[in-house]
Backbone bond lengths (Angstrom), bond angles and torsions (degrees), N, CA, C in turn:
res aa  C-N    CA-C-N  psi(-1)  N-CA   C-N-CA  omega(-1)  CA-C   N-CA-C  phi
1 M - - - 1.470 - - 1.523 110.02 -
2 C 1.336 115.85 133.02 1.461 120.44 -179.42 1.526 110.24 -71.14
3 R 1.331 117.03 133.24 1.453 121.72 -179.38 1.525 112.84 -111.18
4 A 1.340 117.07 -25.33 1.462 120.16 -175.14 1.521 109.92 -151.60
5 V 1.320 115.60 159.17 1.458 123.32 177.11 1.525 107.88 -118.09
6 V 1.331 116.33 126.40 1.460 122.02 177.64 1.524 108.14 -107.05
7 K 1.323 116.40 128.97 1.462 121.38 178.60 1.529 108.80 -110.48
8 V 1.340 114.72 127.36 1.466 121.97 -177.59 1.522 108.48 -125.67
9 P 1.321 119.35 126.49 1.471 120.69 -177.11 1.527 112.21 -77.67
10 L 1.333 114.98 145.31 1.462 120.92 174.83 1.524 111.77 -105.29
11 A 1.324 116.87 -7.26 1.465 121.86 178.89 1.523 108.44 -154.58
12 D 1.338 117.29 167.05 1.460 121.55 -177.71 1.524 111.32 -61.70
13 E 1.340 117.02 -38.42 1.463 119.91 179.32 1.522 110.90 -62.77
14 A 1.331 115.96 -40.04 1.459 119.81 178.19 1.526 110.96 -66.84
15 K 1.318 116.92 -37.19 1.470 120.47 178.11 1.522 110.36 -60.04
16 A 1.328 116.62 -45.42 1.465 120.45 179.93 1.521 110.83 -62.50
17 A 1.331 116.71 -40.27 1.464 120.50 -179.70 1.523 111.40 -66.22
18 I 1.321 117.06 -42.29 1.464 121.03 -179.76 1.523 110.92 -64.41
19 L 1.328 116.58 -41.80 1.467 119.27 -179.68 1.525 111.11 -70.99
20 H 1.331 116.27 -33.88 1.474 118.42 174.82 1.519 110.40 -63.04
21 E 1.326 116.33 -44.24 1.463 119.33 178.15 1.526 110.50 -59.44
22 A 1.318 117.52 -39.63 1.466 120.25 179.06 1.529 110.66 -60.51
23 E 1.327 116.75 -42.29 1.465 120.37 178.19 1.530 110.59 -63.02
24 V 1.333 115.60 -40.66 1.462 120.25 179.70 1.526 110.80 -64.57
25 L 1.335 117.18 -47.25 1.465 120.24 -179.35 1.519 111.57 -62.14
26 A 1.331 116.39 -37.28 1.467 119.48 177.30 1.532 110.49 -65.10
27 A 1.331 116.77 -41.23 1.463 120.36 178.96 1.526 111.12 -66.06
28 L 1.320 116.56 -41.69 1.463 120.15 178.34 1.526 111.44 -61.60
29 E 1.316 116.31 -39.03 1.466 119.06 178.62 1.529 111.00 -66.16
30 R 1.342 115.94 -39.86 1.469 118.79 177.34 1.525 111.34 -61.22
31 E 1.320 116.07 -31.35 1.460 120.94 -179.92 1.532 112.31 -89.93
32 H 1.337 115.82 6.14 1.473 122.31 177.33 1.528 111.90 61.52
33 Y 1.316 116.14 35.99 1.459 120.22 177.58 1.525 108.93 -74.60
34 Q 1.330 116.76 136.74 1.462 121.07 -169.16 1.528 114.83 -103.80
35 H 1.336 118.58 -2.21 1.459 119.40 -169.63 1.533 112.90 -117.92
36 S 1.307 116.12 35.73 1.465 121.11 178.75 1.526 109.26 -141.22
37 P 1.336 117.62 160.55 1.473 119.35 173.03 1.529 110.32 -63.24
38 R 1.317 116.06 163.39 1.457 121.59 176.04 1.527 109.32 -104.59
39 L 1.303 115.26 136.20 1.464 121.08 178.58 1.528 109.33 -75.26
40 L 1.334 116.11 129.26 1.463 121.16 -178.78 1.524 112.96 -105.62
41 H 1.350 116.76 -35.35 1.467 119.35 -176.80 1.522 109.27 -159.89
42 V 1.339 115.38 146.18 1.467 121.58 176.55 1.518 109.30 -133.50
43 D 1.330 116.12 127.96 1.458 122.34 169.35 1.522 106.30 -108.49
44 S 1.324 116.82 93.10 1.460 121.36 -173.33 1.519 112.80 -64.62
45 E 1.315 117.24 -32.30 1.464 120.28 -177.79 1.526 110.89 -67.28
46 R 1.309 117.46 -42.34 1.467 121.05 -178.99 1.526 113.03 -94.70
47 G 1.322 117.46 -11.99 1.449 120.18 -178.66 1.515 113.26 73.81
48 V 1.316 116.76 31.16 1.463 122.40 -179.04 1.529 108.93 -106.69
49 T 1.323 116.72 133.50 1.460 120.23 178.75 1.522 110.46 -130.79
50 T 1.323 114.53 157.51 1.462 121.59 173.52 1.517 107.92 -127.41
51 Q 1.340 116.40 133.58 1.456 121.22 179.19 1.516 109.50 -137.66
52 T 1.303 116.15 162.53 1.462 120.18 -179.10 1.523 110.89 -65.40
53 F 1.319 115.55 148.10 1.462 121.94 175.56 1.520 108.64 -85.21
54 V 1.328 116.26 133.34 1.465 121.73 178.83 1.525 107.98 -104.04
55 E 1.316 115.42 114.40 1.453 119.97 -178.70 1.528 109.36 -92.67
56 G 1.310 116.13 130.25 1.456 120.74 178.88 1.513 110.62 175.06
57 R 1.314 115.31 176.89 1.458 120.83 179.69 1.527 109.99 -84.71
58 P 1.337 117.31 147.55 1.469 119.78 176.69 1.525 111.08 -60.45
59 G 1.311 115.53 151.93 1.447 120.34 -179.92 1.516 112.32 -72.83
60 G 1.327 115.29 160.42 1.453 121.50 177.12 1.515 111.70 -97.91
61 R 1.317 116.05 178.04 1.457 121.06 -172.23 1.524 114.14 -91.84
62 K 1.326 118.35 -6.94 1.453 120.80 -179.88 1.518 110.82 -96.38
63 L 1.324 115.57 146.24 1.465 121.72 179.07 1.530 107.89 -82.14
64 T 1.324 115.26 83.96 1.455 122.72 -171.57 1.538 111.52 -82.46
65 P 1.347 117.77 168.38 1.466 119.73 175.06 1.534 112.90 -55.59
66 E 1.345 116.64 -34.72 1.473 119.16 177.57 1.522 111.19 -62.58
67 Y 1.320 116.86 -36.95 1.462 120.51 179.66 1.524 110.96 -72.57
68 W 1.329 116.56 -34.59 1.456 118.80 175.44 1.528 111.17 -65.16
69 R 1.330 116.83 -37.07 1.473 119.10 174.99 1.521 110.32 -62.31
70 L 1.322 115.98 -39.71 1.461 120.57 178.21 1.529 110.40 -63.79
71 L 1.323 117.72 -42.86 1.464 121.15 177.67 1.525 110.99 -62.41
72 R 1.321 116.80 -41.67 1.472 119.18 179.31 1.523 111.44 -66.49
73 S 1.315 117.42 -28.98 1.473 120.08 179.05 1.524 111.82 -65.88
74 L 1.324 117.41 -18.01 1.465 121.79 -178.74 1.524 113.01 -86.52
75 L 1.327 117.31 -7.11 1.466 120.43 177.82 1.531 110.24 -64.66
76 L 1.315 115.90 146.10 1.464 122.20 -179.78 1.527 108.28 -103.93
77 P 1.325 117.80 104.12 1.470 120.81 -175.79 1.529 112.01 -54.87
78 G 1.320 115.61 130.39 1.465 120.57 175.96 1.512 114.81 79.63
79 E 1.331 118.40 0.10 1.463 121.09 -178.96 1.521 110.22 -110.32
80 S 1.326 115.68 145.97 1.457 120.31 -179.63 1.524 110.42 -138.09
81 T 1.321 114.93 164.72 1.460 122.47 175.90 1.521 106.71 -146.20
82 S 1.320 116.96 -170.64 1.463 120.60 177.98 1.519 109.12 -151.92
83 L 1.320 114.97 161.97 1.462 119.20 177.41 1.526 110.69 -61.81
84 S 1.326 117.97 -42.11 1.467 120.90 -179.14 1.521 111.61 -59.61
85 A 1.333 116.17 -42.87 1.468 119.47 179.89 1.521 111.39 -64.76
86 A 1.322 115.87 -38.25 1.458 119.70 -176.07 1.519 112.49 -71.33
87 I 1.312 117.33 -40.93 1.465 118.76 -174.06 1.518 113.30 -79.24
88 A 1.328 117.10 -10.09 1.468 119.30 -178.08 1.527 111.73 -55.68
89 E 1.327 116.79 -35.59 1.472 119.55 -177.10 1.523 113.03 -83.31
90 W 1.334 118.51 -10.76 1.465 120.16 -178.44 1.516 113.65 -105.93
91 Q 1.346 118.13 -22.20 1.450 119.51 -164.81 1.521 114.07 -63.50
92 H 1.321 117.78 -27.59 1.467 119.19 -179.48 1.521 112.52 -78.41
93 E 1.336 117.27 -10.74 1.467 121.91 179.76 1.521 111.95 -111.41
94 A 1.329 117.34 9.66 1.467 120.20 -172.04 1.527 113.26 -69.82
95 G 1.315 118.16 -28.00 1.455 121.08 178.27 1.519 111.73 58.23
96 S 1.339 117.02 -126.43 1.464 121.89 -176.68 1.528 112.56 -67.16
97 A 1.331 117.52 -12.97 1.465 121.27 178.10 1.524 112.36 -92.87
98 A 1.326 117.14 9.91 1.466 120.81 -176.92 1.527 112.28 -62.07
99 W 1.327 117.91 -21.59 1.462 121.16 179.35 1.535 111.77 -59.69
100 A 1.354 116.43 -24.77 1.465 120.31 -177.60 1.526 112.85 -78.78
101 I 1.326 116.85 -17.20 1.465 119.93 -173.26 1.523 111.88 -60.64
102 E 1.326 116.73 -44.09 1.466 119.43 -175.14 1.525 111.82 -60.11
103 E 1.321 117.06 -43.12 1.467 119.61 -179.03 1.522 111.90 -68.16
104 L 1.325 117.18 -24.95 1.464 120.32 -178.08 1.523 113.18 -89.29
105 Q 1.325 116.86 2.47 1.466 119.80 175.75 1.526 108.54 -78.67
106 D 1.302 115.20 91.47 1.469 120.80 -174.74 1.524 107.77 -145.50
107 N 1.327 116.03 118.93 1.466 121.07 -176.65 1.525 113.95 -92.55
108 R 1.325 117.69 2.76 1.464 119.22 -179.43 1.525 110.64 -65.17
109 A 1.326 115.27 141.40 1.467 120.64 -174.16 1.524 111.42 -69.50
110 L 1.321 114.64 137.82 1.459 123.37 172.86 1.523 107.93 -125.80
111 P 1.328 117.86 149.61 1.469 118.93 178.27 1.525 110.56 -63.99
112 A 1.321 115.82 131.97 1.465 120.77 177.88 1.528 110.02 -86.92
113 C 1.310 116.47 157.70 1.462 119.86 -177.60 1.527 110.63 -152.83
114 W 1.313 114.87 165.16 1.451 120.85 160.57 1.529 106.98 -69.34
115 E 1.306 116.76 139.24 1.460 120.56 171.06 1.527 108.38 -113.02
116 H 1.313 116.87 122.67 1.464 120.34 179.85 1.518 110.63 -65.66
117 G 1.311 117.47 -41.82 1.456 121.01 175.42 1.516 114.93 97.23
118 D 1.331 117.31 -23.13 1.468 120.34 174.00 1.528 108.06 -144.36
119 F 1.319 114.79 53.09 1.462 122.54 179.67 1.526 107.12 -70.62
120 A 1.318 116.88 101.48 1.461 122.70 -173.28 1.523 108.44 -152.22
121 P 1.337 118.15 159.73 1.465 120.03 -176.61 1.517 114.34 -52.54
122 W 1.331 116.94 -37.90 1.466 119.70 -176.52 1.529 113.19 -73.12
123 N 1.324 117.95 -10.44 1.467 121.06 177.27 1.525 112.39 -109.73
124 I 1.322 117.25 12.22 1.461 121.93 178.81 1.523 108.96 -115.16
125 R 1.323 115.98 136.31 1.454 120.99 173.17 1.531 108.47 -118.47
126 R 1.321 114.30 130.61 1.470 120.91 177.72 1.520 107.59 -93.42
127 L 1.318 115.96 120.00 1.457 122.08 -172.37 1.524 111.28 -95.55
128 V 1.313 114.69 162.66 1.463 120.08 173.34 1.531 108.69 -60.87
129 G 1.326 116.41 132.96 1.457 119.94 -179.48 1.513 113.72 101.03
130 G 1.352 117.17 -8.56 1.463 120.03 174.76 1.507 115.82 100.91
131 N 1.333 118.75 -9.35 1.454 120.26 176.85 1.520 110.75 -78.00
132 C 1.319 115.60 168.23 1.461 121.47 177.34 1.522 109.68 -129.76
133 S 1.323 115.38 158.94 1.453 121.53 176.10 1.520 108.86 -133.06
134 L 1.334 116.41 151.48 1.457 122.33 -179.34 1.521 110.66 -108.91
135 L 1.332 115.92 132.25 1.459 122.58 177.99 1.523 110.19 -106.45
136 D 1.319 115.73 165.50 1.479 123.45 169.44 1.530 112.06 57.55
137 W 1.321 114.08 80.95 1.464 122.32 -176.48 1.530 112.51 -97.94
138 E 1.312 118.32 25.48 1.468 120.75 -175.79 1.531 113.57 -62.41
139 N 1.323 117.04 -26.60 1.468 120.41 -176.82 1.525 113.07 -104.12
140 A 1.321 117.02 13.64 1.463 120.39 -175.01 1.520 111.50 -70.72
141 R 1.332 114.32 153.20 1.471 120.56 176.74 1.525 109.04 -147.65
142 R 1.330 114.53 155.22 1.462 121.54 179.83 1.517 109.01 -150.81
143 P 1.342 118.67 130.37 1.457 126.95 -5.01 1.521 110.11 -86.25
144 S 1.320 115.66 165.94 1.454 120.74 179.74 1.524 109.70 -142.18
145 L 1.326 114.17 167.75 1.460 119.61 173.14 1.527 110.49 -66.29
146 P 1.327 117.87 149.99 1.465 119.64 175.00 1.529 111.03 -73.87
147 L 1.308 115.67 160.29 1.469 125.78 175.56 1.527 114.36 72.61
148 M 1.331 118.60 -1.94 1.462 118.64 178.14 1.527 110.51 -61.67
149 D 1.330 116.64 -40.09 1.471 119.49 178.83 1.523 111.56 -67.28
150 A 1.329 117.42 -38.07 1.468 120.27 179.31 1.527 110.64 -63.81
151 F 1.328 116.97 -44.19 1.464 119.32 179.22 1.527 111.04 -67.82
152 H 1.325 117.37 -36.20 1.468 120.01 176.78 1.524 110.10 -61.92
153 F 1.309 116.39 -44.26 1.466 121.87 179.23 1.525 110.81 -53.49
154 L 1.311 117.08 -42.59 1.457 121.63 -175.12 1.533 112.26 -82.27
155 H 1.318 116.82 -46.05 1.472 119.31 -175.98 1.531 112.59 -71.09
156 M 1.322 118.04 -35.77 1.464 118.94 178.07 1.517 110.89 -65.53
157 Q 1.309 117.04 -35.93 1.464 118.64 177.53 1.525 111.29 -70.48
158 D 1.338 117.23 -36.56 1.462 119.34 174.07 1.522 110.40 -56.50
159 L 1.325 115.95 -43.98 1.468 120.66 -179.20 1.521 111.99 -67.85
160 L 1.315 117.04 -49.89 1.462 120.62 -169.91 1.521 113.38 -78.20
161 F 1.319 117.30 -25.02 1.457 119.68 -177.23 1.526 112.85 -107.29
162 G 1.324 116.09 21.37 1.449 120.99 169.45 1.511 116.38 75.15
163 E 1.334 116.66 19.69 1.460 118.97 177.39 1.536 110.04 -78.57
164 R 1.310 115.84 158.06 1.454 119.87 174.52 1.527 108.66 -77.23
165 P 1.334 118.25 152.06 1.468 119.78 175.87 1.520 110.75 -56.26
166 K 1.322 115.70 135.77 1.466 120.02 176.82 1.514 109.51 -154.32
167 L 1.321 115.39 162.22 1.451 122.04 179.64 1.525 110.01 -98.26
168 H 1.342 114.79 150.06 1.465 119.18 -173.04 1.528 113.99 -123.38
169 W 1.330 118.20 -1.81 1.461 118.89 -169.62 1.526 112.89 -61.06
170 Q 1.331 118.06 -31.84 1.462 119.20 -176.84 1.529 112.62 -67.61
171 R 1.330 117.04 -27.84 1.465 119.38 -178.40 1.533 112.75 -85.54
172 L 1.325 117.81 -5.66 1.467 120.83 -177.21 1.522 113.59 -101.54
173 G 1.322 117.25 4.51 1.464 119.72 -173.48 1.513 114.25 -59.53
174 D 1.331 118.18 -46.55 1.462 120.62 -177.62 1.530 111.31 -64.71
175 G 1.331 116.58 -45.27 1.457 119.89 178.75 1.512 112.04 -63.77
176 A 1.340 116.25 -36.93 1.459 120.37 178.79 1.527 111.17 -64.05
177 M 1.325 116.75 -42.07 1.465 119.72 -179.69 1.519 111.24 -62.58
178 E 1.334 117.38 -35.20 1.463 120.25 177.83 1.528 111.56 -68.71
179 M 1.331 116.57 -17.79 1.463 121.03 176.27 1.526 111.82 -95.77
180 G 1.336 116.52 4.43 1.456 119.91 179.23 1.512 113.78 81.97
181 I 1.337 117.04 25.28 1.461 122.19 -177.95 1.519 108.83 -109.40
182 A 1.321 117.31 125.16 1.457 121.22 179.42 1.520 110.24 -65.51
183 P 1.338 117.82 142.35 1.468 120.50 179.53 1.518 113.47 -55.06
184 T 1.333 117.35 -31.92 1.460 120.34 -178.87 1.527 113.13 -67.14
185 S 1.329 117.65 -16.68 1.468 121.30 -179.37 1.520 113.31 -90.13
186 V 1.328 118.38 -16.67 1.465 120.91 -170.34 1.521 111.49 -66.80
187 R 1.331 117.52 -41.98 1.465 120.33 179.18 1.521 110.93 -59.87
188 R 1.331 116.61 -44.46 1.470 119.41 -178.93 1.527 111.48 -70.27
189 L 1.317 117.73 -29.41 1.458 119.38 174.96 1.528 110.73 -66.77
190 E 1.326 117.40 -36.23 1.466 119.07 174.82 1.531 110.05 -65.71
191 M 1.320 116.83 -40.90 1.458 120.23 176.60 1.533 110.54 -60.66
192 A 1.338 116.31 -42.05 1.461 120.14 178.81 1.525 111.23 -62.23
193 Y 1.331 116.60 -41.79 1.468 119.51 177.61 1.523 110.40 -60.33
194 L 1.326 117.21 -46.23 1.463 121.02 -177.43 1.530 111.37 -67.77
195 L 1.331 116.76 -36.66 1.459 120.04 178.05 1.526 110.56 -64.94
196 R 1.322 116.12 -47.02 1.467 118.51 179.26 1.524 111.16 -64.24
197 A 1.333 117.71 -39.93 1.459 120.31 177.98 1.521 111.08 -61.92
198 T 1.332 117.34 -35.82 1.467 121.19 176.01 1.518 110.62 -59.62
199 V 1.336 115.74 -48.30 1.469 120.51 -179.77 1.525 110.75 -62.30
200 E 1.317 117.44 -46.03 1.464 120.89 -177.59 1.526 111.50 -64.90
201 C 1.332 117.30 -39.33 1.471 119.88 179.11 1.524 111.14 -65.74
202 R 1.332 116.64 -36.85 1.464 119.08 176.54 1.524 110.96 -64.14
203 L 1.323 116.15 -45.70 1.458 119.99 -177.99 1.528 111.70 -64.40
204 K 1.324 116.83 -35.37 1.467 121.41 -179.05 1.531 112.76 -92.39
205 R 1.334 115.68 -1.24 1.468 122.03 179.97 1.538 111.96 56.51
206 N 1.306 114.19 41.85 1.463 121.08 177.17 1.529 107.56 -92.98
207 E 1.310 115.71 83.22 1.457 120.67 -171.00 1.527 112.68 -66.89
208 A 1.330 117.36 -38.75 1.463 119.95 -177.39 1.529 110.64 -63.28
209 R 1.328 116.84 -48.03 1.467 118.95 179.61 1.522 110.74 -69.83
210 L 1.335 117.55 -34.14 1.464 120.74 179.43 1.524 110.88 -59.70
211 R 1.315 117.61 -45.83 1.463 120.18 179.46 1.526 111.08 -61.25
212 F 1.325 116.12 -41.39 1.463 120.07 -179.62 1.526 110.94 -65.38
213 I 1.318 117.02 -44.15 1.464 121.50 179.93 1.522 110.37 -64.99
214 Q 1.331 117.64 -42.06 1.458 120.24 179.05 1.528 111.43 -62.72
215 D 1.331 116.53 -40.68 1.469 120.12 177.62 1.526 110.76 -63.65
216 T 1.341 116.58 -36.73 1.466 120.27 179.36 1.526 110.58 -70.29
217 L 1.322 116.81 -42.53 1.463 120.87 178.89 1.525 110.41 -64.09
218 E 1.306 116.57 -34.20 1.459 119.98 179.27 1.530 111.70 -62.94
219 L 1.328 117.71 -28.26 1.460 120.80 176.72 1.534 110.75 -60.59
220 I 1.327 116.68 -37.18 1.458 120.46 178.01 1.521 110.34 -66.90
221 R 1.344 116.63 -42.44 1.469 118.86 -179.35 1.524 111.18 -64.96
222 R 1.324 117.62 -39.50 1.461 120.19 -179.25 1.525 110.94 -66.37
223 K 1.342 117.02 -37.88 1.463 119.56 179.22 1.523 111.63 -68.91
224 A 1.352 116.16 -28.70 1.463 119.95 -179.42 1.519 111.76 -81.71
225 A 1.330 117.02 -19.01 1.478 120.55 -176.65 1.526 111.87 -70.00
């Protein structure tokens, strides 16, 4: 029976990601977060870490009530953010998506959260008893806008499983309200996710995903026209 997972980098970029995940797992433990592996050991010089093994079934492709509970567990009690604060770091790299910046200039408070960064079926484990756990926190950030993980879950599957670009904000209204998010904010949160994904794909030169994200973002512009 597997007791632990050891991560060993094969390149400098992987080393940085592994050590970032170690910092995230340590922070989550300090905050008594219950849905992540526990960090057991870190070799900072070599970028090698050991963490607990999470036993469970792989996640499914639907955004189920169990997954919504997992998303709500990432909320940071008493902390808030705003669309304006979030987009400040992306707006100079928006390029052809710069048209979205004006609509996202909104200082109204939104609940802040941990963002896993790759909230997807392959990083979710369904545990005995109905709970879930999240693996692979290399892309996590704190604090972040809410619903970024939910939109990632849906849009990444559209890309990887051959779906056509489509928008998802209308189907997230009920879950958003349970997170304290007004329905009027959900559409702009999807726009924010797509705008940030555009910037990240450009920086990482991920042309295939960039084209897909741009086509999806264009759906919002056409509906607004």
